[in-house]
N, C-alpha and C positions, 0 to 999 in steps of 0.2 A: 504493500500500500504506500502511495506517495504522500508523505506527511510534511514536506518542507516547502517553504516559499523563499524566494530570494528577491530582494529589492536592490536595484542598481541606480544610483543617482550620479549622473555625469555633470560635475560642476566646472567652474572656470579654472580651478586650481587642482582639486582632487576629485577622484571618482570614489564615491562611498558605496559600500556593499554591506548589506545585512542579510542574515539567514535566520529563519524562525521555524521551530518545530511546531506545527499547528496543534498538536495534541498536548504538548507539555508547556508551551510558551517560552521555551528556552531559546535565547538569541545568541548568535555569533556575529562578529562584525570585523571589517577591515577597511583601510583606506589605501589607495594607490594614486600616484600622480596622473592627472588627466593628460592623455597623449593627443595634443591638438592636431598633429599632422594626420593621425588616423585614430579616431576615437575608439574604434573597435579594439585596438591593442590594449588600451587601459581597461576596458570592460572585461576582456578575456583574462587579463592578468588578475583583476579583482575576483573574478569567478573562480579561477584556479586557487587563489589564496583562501577564499571562504570555504571551498569544498575541503581543502586540506585542514583548515582550522576546525571545522565541524566533523571531520572524518566521515564524510558521506560522499556518495557518487551522484552524478547528474540524474541517473535513473530514479533516484529517490526524491527528486524535486518535482513538485506538482506543477509549478510554473514560475517564471521569472517576470517581475514587473520592472519596467525600465522607465526612467525619466531623464529628459535631456533638455538643454537650452539651445539645441542646434537650430531650431526654428527662430527663436529670438535673436540669436547671433547672426543668422543669415539676413534678417531684416536690418539690424543695426549696421552690419558691414556691407550691405548692398550686394550680397552674393546669392540672391535667389535666382529663379529660372527666368528666361526671356519669355514674357507672356504676351499673347495676342488677345485682345478683348473684342467680342462681338456683342453689339447692343442694338437697340431700336434706332433706325436712322434718325438723326437729329439730336441724339443723346450721347454722342461720342465724348463730350467734354464734362460729363458729370463728375469724373474723378478730379478734374482740374478745378472746377468751380467750387467743389466741396459744399460747405455751409456758409461760404463767404465769411469765414472766420479766420483770424490769425492765430498763430501758436500762443497759448495762454501765457507761457513764460516770457513772451516777447511782445506783449500787447502794445507797449509804448516804444518799441524799437522798430523804427520804420525801415531800417536796413535789413531786417530779418524777414524771411519768407517761409511759407510752408515747405516741407520736403517735396521733392518732385514726385509725381504719381508713379506708382510701380509699373505702369504700362506707358511707354512713350507714345506721343501723339500719332506717329505714323503706323502704330500697331493697334490703335483704337478705331474700329470700323463699325459702321452701321449697316444693317440689312433692312430690306423693305418688309415690314410686318407691323401689326398693331393689335394689341389686346386692350380693351377699354377698362374703365374703373369697375365695371361689373363682372369682369372676367370673360366677357364675350369677345369673339374674334371680329374685330372691325375691319382689318386689312389682312387677307391671307398671306402666308409666308411665301415670298418670292425666292425659290430655291436657287435660281440663277444668281441672285445677289449674294447668296451664301457661298456659292462656288467661286465667285469672283474674289471674295474676301479670303477664302482659304488659299487661293493662288498667291496672294500677297504674303500670307503666313508661310507658305512653302518657300518662297523666295528669300524670306528673312530667317528661315530655320528656327522658328519658335520652338521652345521646349514644352509649352503648355498653352492651352486655349481656355479662356473663360467666357461664358455666355451669360449675360444678364440683361434681360429684356424688360420692357415696361409692363408692369402688372403681371409678371409671370408667377408671382406668389398666389395669384387667383386662378391662373390657367397656365399650366406648364407645357401645353401641347407643342408650341413652337420651339421652346428651349430643347425639349427632348428630341424633336426632329432634327434640329441643327446639330445636336450632339451625335446623332446617328450618322449624319453626313460627314462630320469631322472625323469620326472614328474610321469611316470607310476611306476617306481621302487622305488622312494623315495617321495611318496606323502606328501605334506606339507613342503618340503624343498624348499627354495627359489632358483630359477635358473636364472642367468643373462647371456646373450650372447652378445658378442662384436659387432655383426652386428646390434644389436638394440641399445645398449648403446653408442657405439663410432665407427660408421662405417667409419673409416678413416685409411689411411695407416700409417705406423710407428708402428711396432709390439710391442715394449716395452710400449709406451705410451697408445696404445689401450688396451693392456692386463692389465696394471696397473690401468687404469680408470675403466675397467669392474670389476677387482678384488675389487677396492674400493667400487663399487656399491654393490657387493655381501657382502663385509665386513660390510657395514653399513646398508644394506637392512633390516635384521631382527631387528636390534636395532631401526631403524626409524619406521618400521612397528609396532613393539610392542608398542612404545610410542604413535604413531598416533591412533592405534586401541583403546588403553586405553582411550585416550583423547576423541575420537569420542563416545565411549561407555559412558563415564562420562557425556559428554554434552547431549547425548540422554536421559540418565537416569534422568538428572536434568531439562532439558529444552524441551525435545522432539526432533524432527528433526531439525538439525542445519546444514547449509551449511558452510563447513570449507575448506579454501584454505591454502596453505603453500607457503611462498616466496622462490624462487629459487636463486641460486648464480647469475643468469643472471639478476636478478632484476624483473622478471615477477613472476606470481603465477601459481600454478597448484592445481588441486583438491587433498585434503588430502588423499583420499582413494587410490590414485595411487602412493603416495610418496615413499612407500617401494620398488616399482619396479624401481624407478628412484632416488635412494638415493644419488648417486654421484652428482646429481644436487643441493644438499642441503648443500654442504660443507660450504659455507659462507652465509647461509640462513639469519641469523640475521643482520650481518653488511651490506648486500646488501641493506637493507631498508634505511640505512643512506645515501647511494649514490643516491638512487632515491629521497629521501627527499631533498638532497642538490640540485639536478637538478631542483626539483620543486620550491625551494625557489630562486634559481638563476634566473629562468624565471620570477618569481613574482616580484623580486626586480630589474630586468634588469641588473644583474651582470652576463654576460654570461660565464665568466671565474671564477671558484670558486674551493676551496679546502674544502672538507668535513672533519671536525675534530670531530670525535665521541669519546669522552672520558667518559667511564662509570666507573664502579667500578673496573673492572679487566683489560680491554684492551683499546688501543687507535687505532681506525680504520681510515685510510686515504683513501680518494677517490678523483679523479680528475674529474672536470666537465669542458668540453671543448665545448664552444658554446652551453651551456645549456644541454649538453648530457653527461652522465657518460662514462668515458673511459671503454672499454670492451676488453676482451682478450679471446683467446681459449686455453691459457696456464696458468695453475694455479697449486695449490697443497698445501699440508699441510705436514710439517715435512719431506721434501724431497721425498714425494710421488707425482709424477706429475699427474695432472688431465687434460685431453684433452677435455674440454667441454667449450661452451660459458659461460662466467661469467663476472660480473662487476670486473674491475681491482682494487682490494683492497689490501692494505697492513696493517698488524696488528702488533703492538708492545706491549710489556707488560708494559703499563703505564696507570694506572687508579687511581681513588680515593682510592682504596684499596691496591695499590702497596706498598709493605713493604720496609721501609728504613732500611739499615743495614751498619755496619762498618766492613770492611774486615780485614784480619790479618795484612795488611800493614798500617791500620789506615785510609784508604780512605773511604769516604762516597759513598754509592751506593743506587739506588732506583730500585726495581723490579728485575727481571720480576715476582717473586713470589707475589701473591696477597692474602690478607686476605679473599676476597670474602664476602659471606654473612654468612659464618660459619668458623671461629668465628667472622669475621668482624673486622673493625678497632677498636682500643681500645676505642675510644670515643662512640661507639655504646652501650657499656655495655653488649655485648653478650658473653663475655669471651675472646675476643682478647686482647693480651697484647703488641704486637709489634707495633711500630709507623708506620703509613701509611701517604700517601699524605693528606687524609681527616683530620687526626689528626693534621697535620701541619697547614692546612688552618683554622681549628678551634682554635688552639693555637695562631694564629696570628690575630684573631678577624674577619676573613673573612667569617665565617659561624655563623649563629645565632643558638645557642644551643636550643632555644625554638621554632624555626620555621622551623626545618629540616623536609622535606616532609609535610610542612604546619602545623607542630606541632605534626604530627602523630608519629614521632620517636624522642624522646628527646635525646640530645647529652650530654656527660659528659666531660666538659673542663678539669677537674682535672685528669681524666684518660688519656686524650691526653697528657697533660703536663707531667704526670708521665712517660708515655711510651717514649716520646722524651728525657726526662732527663736521664732515666736509660739506654736506648739503644744507644743513640747518643751523647747527650751533655756531659755527664760525661766521656764517652770514648774518646771524642775529646777535652775535657777541654774547652768547649765553652758554651755560654748561650743557654737557650732553644730557644730563638728567633733566635739566629744565626744558630742553628741547623735546625730549621724549614725553615728558608729562604734558607739554603743550600740545603735542600731536594727539595724545589720548583724550585730552579735554575737548579738542575740536571734533574728533571723530565721534565721541560720546554725545556731544551737542548736536551733531548732524543726525545721529540716529534718534535721539530724543525728539528732535524737531519733526522727523519723519513720522514717528509714532503719534505725536500730538496732532499733526495735520490730519491724520487718518482716523483719529478717535475723538479727541476733544472737540475738534471742529465739526464733528458729526453729532455732537450732543452727548457723548459718553463721558461718564465720570470715572477717571482712571483710578480713583481711590478704591473702586470696586473690583479692579482687575489685578490678576497675577501676570507676571511677565515670564513666559516660557522661553528659556535660552536654548537655542539650537545652533548647530554649526560649530566648527572647530574653534572659533574665536569668541563666540558670544558670552560664554560663562566667565570670561575675564572682565567683561565690560558691563554685564547685566545689572549688578547691584547699583553701580553709579548711575546708570540710566534710569532705573526704576526709582531710585531715591530722588533724583532730580524731578521726576514726573509725579511724585507723591503716590506711587502705586503701592498695592497692599503687600506684595511679596514677590520673590523670584523662585521659580521652579527650574531646577537643572535636572532634566530627566536622565535616566540611564541611557547610555549611548548617545548623549546629546550631540556629539560631534558628527554622528551619522543619522540624526533624527529625521531628516526629510525622507531618507530611504526607509525608515520605520513606517512613515506615513504610506509609502507605497504598498507594503505588505499587509496593511490593515484596510486598504481601500477596496471598494467594491467595483465590479464592472458596472459601467453607467453609460446611458445614452439619453439624449434629450431631443424632444420633438416639439415643433411649434407650428401653429396655423393662425394666420391673420384672420380675425373674425369681424371686427369693425362694425359693431352694432350697439345702439343705445339700449339701456336696460329694458325699456318698455317695448323694444322691437325684437327682443330675443325670442325665437321660437324654441321652446324646450327640446323638441325632438331633433331639430337641427343642431342645437348646442350639444346634445348627447352624442349625436352621430359623429361630430367632429372629434370628440375625445375617443370614441370607439375606433375610428379609423387610425388615429395615432397609436392607440394601444395595439392594434393589429400589426402595425409596422414594428413597434417595439418588441412584441413577442416573437416576431419572425427574426429580428436581429439577435435576440437572446438565444433563440434556437440555433442560429448559425454559429454562435459562440459557445454552444454546448452547455448552456445554463439550464438546469432542470427547473420545471415549472414551480415547484415548491420553494425555490430560492429566489423567485422574481418578486420584486416589490415595485408597484406602480404608484405614482403620486401625480395629482393634478394641480395646476395653478393657472392664473389668468393675469394678464397685464391690464390693469384698470386705470381709469382717470376720470376726472370730472369733464363734462362737455366744455370744450374751449381750451382745456389745458394742452400743453405741448408734449408733456412727458408722462409716463405711466409709473405705477407702483405694481410690483408683482405680489399677488395675494394667493395664499394657499386655498384650495377648494377641496371639500370633502368628496371622496369618490362615491358615486351613486349610480345605480342602474335605473333609478326612478327620478327623472328630472321633470319638475312641473314649475308653474309660475311662482309658487311659494319658495322653491329652491333658488330660483333666480333672484328673488327679492332678498333672501337671506345673504346671498353673496354680496349684493349691493350694500346691505346694512353693515356687514363685516368690513367692507371697504371703508365706510365712513369712520369706523373705529381705528382702522389701520392708518388712515390719513391723519387722524387726530394724534396718534402715537408718534408718527414720523415728523409731521409738520406743526404740531400743536394747534391745529384747527381743522374743522371739517364743515361740510355744508350738506346736512342730511336732506335738504329740499332740492338739491341739485341733481341733474341727470347724470348717471354713471355710464361711461362708455366701456364696452368690452373690446379691447384692441387685439390682443393675441391670446390664444389658448395654448397651454403647454402641458406636455406629459413627460415625466422623468421615469425612466425604467432602470432599476438597479438589480444586478445579479449579486445577491448577498453571498459573501464568502463565509466560511466558518470563522466565528469571532475569535479574536486573539487577545490575550491580556498578558501583562508581565507576571511572571510567577512571583508570588509574595514570599518574603523571607521571614523566617521565625526570629523572634528576638534573640540576640546573641549576648552573652556576657563574655567580653573579650578584654584582656589587659591592654592598656593604651600602647604599650611598646610594640604590639603586634600590628598596629595600623599607623603608628607614627614613623614616617620614613626618615625623618631627620629635621634639620632646620636650614633655612636659606635666607640670605640677605636680600630684602626686597625694599624698593624705594617707594615712598608715599609722598604726596605733594606737601602735606602739612608737617610731617614728622621726619622726613628724610629717610635714610637707610635704617631698617629694623631687621633684626634676626627673628624670623617668625617660623612656626611649625609647618611642616609639609606632611599631609596625610595621604595614605593609599586608599583610594576610593573602593577598590576591590575588597579591602579588609575592614572597611568602616562598618561598625555594627548599627543595627536599627536603633533609632531613638537616641543615639549618642549625640549630644549637642557639641558642636565645634564653634568656639567663640573666636571671632576675628580680632586681630588680623591673622589669617591663616590661608593656606593653599591646599586644595584637594586635587590630586593628580590621578589621571587615568590615561590609557594609551592614546585616545583620540581627542582629548580635550583637557583643559585645565580650568578649575573653578577657583576664582579669587573671592574670599570672604574678607572684605575690608574692615577697618576698625568700626566699632559701633554696629556690628552685624553678627549674626550667628546662624548656623545652618544645622539642620537635623535630617538624617536619612530616614525616609519613611519605609513602610513595609514592602513597597514595590521598587525600591532602589533609587527613588528620586530624592535629590537634596532640596529641601524646602528652606529658603533663606529669608529671614525677617530682619528688619533694620529700623533704625530711627530715621524719620523723615523731617523735612523742614516744617511739615504741618503738625508734627507731634508736640 
């Protein structure tokens, strides 16, 4: 019987791998440097290591769940496919016109413009056809115009074709026919149609989302096909899933067809992991703080559930798909510190990544990073980084900080390093505040869950500055996004634009729309070999008051009996939701049903951390020794260093202290203390400015 799952998270600096026994809850984990020239090399190396550590063979693995930022990186670096766009004649410039809005961060900078459309003007072509606003065919499709466009695409050697026609979300007949013609005339070229990728109203967002799917599709498919082939060659048949932006998984072999769903594939795992640990520790309000080598990913957990959205994007390209509501800033262990022309100290967003890496890695990096500063201040053990697998070089860190910061600012190396940490902590605190306090949340109710190799060194200072309740450093915090992968369920989302006022809704038509989406969902789950008893379906609707521009997504109770009273209750519940979100409601106003949604989950066998029994252990068994660590207000202090693997349950560690494990280091600053709970999580509490 196959009883193991493996999660693989390919990050900008390291590839994290975890393996769990589904029956016992026992975890194993490892880290290996990300191999940017060929990501599959790092993945295969990580798999080899985890199988050896767990003493199991691939035949014992139920499936592998993979997360990657390859899609996001392709957008940022402009390395996606060459796309040709087919649209209704006269609408070729929808991507260029956008919403006639400028980048939010440059609203008053008249020299700044939006990024160029992902499809150049000479490859945006219109065809003769027209579907009207009722979904009726007004102008039949002129197939000769389609063939003419395809000839242009042939001459330009496009890698992918995107088809987004006016009102195709109401009637996909023309899009499907054009797809058939493209497949026949250009075999092997990827074809995406908006009525399958994003069947919603709003022409620009629908087109942009489908273009993104086409832009990333060949890149994702090439990578996934190569990885599948490598796994098959080395291990035989292996079941591979990939994590979606929504936090669910899908079969890897279909990932190329739904590439836009993978924009935040890696970071979504952190949000799922945070929700998992918030439930386990009974902290229903939590902030996920995932600080890796390159980025800092922020997620909000509200009543043990990740906040989700259907509005996202990368580099000002909107994506209209369900996804975990994540925010990412350039703050990681590899973030480079630098002094600008005015003599001011800055940190990031540029990162040293894994090539050349921080100066202290000895891989060729020369510029100082956050990791170099933590090492120079004694907060990292140069002989126990990654459990001793990667030795660090304090002299290289010291030299980089001195040459690039301390000498330029005429301060000590310690002062420069503390300055770097203060800035990166402030950047992360600001990122959390923007995405929580500015949405009406009271951070005093929240716990901060520290994830990623670097987060546990910074978490207490960040949480204290924000007045948060506590910090939770989960077991395997350095690989915790990958833990989110192995606890995630298979998931697919379906949407249908409905666009009716509450008094216009015909109950039978309303029910039929949901049943059709359920049928598609069940078929997809069957294709992915999910048994019926493990399928969970949920309904929701995007609702708004008549005249409003934007909608709120409201959960709806599943029912096979839909009548007028059922519709009225949905509208009444929307008034309450609007009151909660915006602090006002208009019960006498007409409610519009904009989109109907179905989410299908293929539930996996639930996993939990195995709880530990209380131990009575002499301190000298978990005290590793003492180390000189520098603090801003007290200078160098000799503080205790504890072994996390030997730390007993309920033992209180009073700061200042350091707790070491192979893949991360936890700093408990002065005026703080930490306790190991029954699941191996370190719960840190502290004095705040509000105390």
